[in-house]
C-alpha positions as CSV (number, residue, x, y, z in Angstrom):
1,M,-0.7,11.8,6.6
2,E,-0.2,12.8,3.0
3,I,-0.4,10.6,-0.1
4,R,1.3,11.8,-3.3
5,K,0.3,9.9,-6.5
6,T,2.4,9.3,-9.6
7,I,0.8,7.6,-12.6
8,T,2.9,6.2,-15.4
9,G,0.7,4.4,-18.0
10,D,-1.2,1.8,-16.0
11,T,1.2,1.8,-13.1
12,H,0.2,3.9,-10.0
13,E,2.6,4.7,-7.2
14,L,1.2,6.0,-3.9
15,L,3.9,7.7,-1.7
16,V,2.6,7.7,1.8
17,A,4.1,10.1,4.4
18,G,3.3,10.2,8.1
19,R,1.1,8.0,10.3
20,V,-1.2,5.5,8.7
21,D,-3.7,5.5,11.6
22,G,-7.5,4.9,11.3
23,E,-8.2,8.1,9.3
24,G,-5.1,7.6,7.2
25,A,-6.1,4.0,6.5
26,N,-9.4,5.3,5.2
27,Q,-7.7,7.7,2.9
28,L,-5.2,5.0,1.7
29,E,-8.2,2.7,0.9
30,L,-9.9,5.5,-1.1
31,D,-6.7,6.1,-3.1
32,I,-6.2,2.4,-3.8
33,L,-9.8,2.1,-4.9
34,A,-9.4,5.1,-7.2
35,A,-6.4,3.5,-8.8
36,I,-8.3,0.2,-9.3
37,R,-11.2,2.1,-10.9
38,A,-8.7,3.8,-13.2
39,N,-7.7,0.3,-14.4
40,A,-4.3,0.3,-12.8
41,Q,-2.5,-3.0,-13.6
42,S,0.2,-2.3,-10.9
43,I,-0.2,-0.3,-7.7
44,Y,2.9,0.3,-5.6
45,V,2.4,1.7,-2.1
46,N,5.7,3.4,-1.2
47,L,5.9,3.4,2.6
48,S,9.5,4.8,2.9
49,Q,8.1,7.9,4.7
50,A,5.4,6.3,6.8
51,T,6.1,6.4,10.5
52,F,3.3,4.1,11.7
53,L,0.9,1.4,10.2
54,C,-2.2,0.5,12.1
55,S,-4.2,-2.7,11.7
56,A,-6.8,-0.9,9.5
57,G,-4.0,0.2,7.1
58,L,-2.7,-3.4,7.1
59,R,-6.2,-4.7,6.4
60,A,-6.6,-2.3,3.5
61,L,-3.3,-3.4,2.0
62,L,-4.1,-7.1,2.3
63,Q,-7.7,-6.8,1.0
64,Y,-6.7,-5.0,-2.2
65,W,-3.5,-7.1,-2.6
66,R,-5.8,-10.2,-2.7
67,Q,-8.3,-8.5,-5.0
68,M,-5.5,-7.3,-7.4
69,K,-3.9,-10.8,-7.3
70,N,-7.2,-12.5,-8.1
71,N,-7.5,-10.2,-11.2
72,K,-3.9,-11.0,-12.3
73,R,-2.8,-7.5,-11.3
74,V,-0.2,-6.3,-8.8
75,L,-0.4,-4.4,-5.5
76,L,2.9,-4.3,-3.5
77,V,4.4,-2.2,-0.7
78,T,7.8,-0.7,-1.7
79,R,10.6,0.6,0.6
80,P,8.8,0.2,3.9
81,S,10.3,2.4,6.7
82,P,11.9,0.6,9.6
83,E,8.7,1.1,11.7
84,V,6.4,-0.2,9.0
85,D,8.8,-3.1,8.2
86,A,8.7,-4.2,11.8
87,V,4.9,-4.3,11.7
88,L,4.9,-6.3,8.4
89,A,7.5,-8.7,9.7
90,T,5.7,-9.2,13.1
91,T,2.3,-9.8,11.5
92,G,3.8,-12.3,9.0
93,F,2.7,-10.4,5.9
94,K,6.0,-9.0,4.8
95,E,6.6,-11.9,2.3
96,Q,3.3,-11.3,0.5
97,L,3.1,-7.6,0.5
98,V,6.6,-6.2,0.1
99,E,8.2,-6.0,-3.4
100,K,11.2,-8.2,-3.8
101,M,14.3,-6.3,-4.8
């Protein structure tokens, strides 16, 4: 898995490519935490190139989505791949986590 970061002001985008498995989920969590520590007001996790999302990856997204929301900030998934979209829809978290177009 690879994560490319783009920072524009206080908005951080994380473009995730490959499988978000157990190890990938740990890396995603570290990158989200780094963005939070950098005082990001908005974090967008672009999953258009992700081919898999495990439960640990989903947990990390939900945990930091809640934390950001509680602090009046934003963490959203953008452009989920069909594989990731299916996981988000099946688990019932798509409405909360995915950016509305």
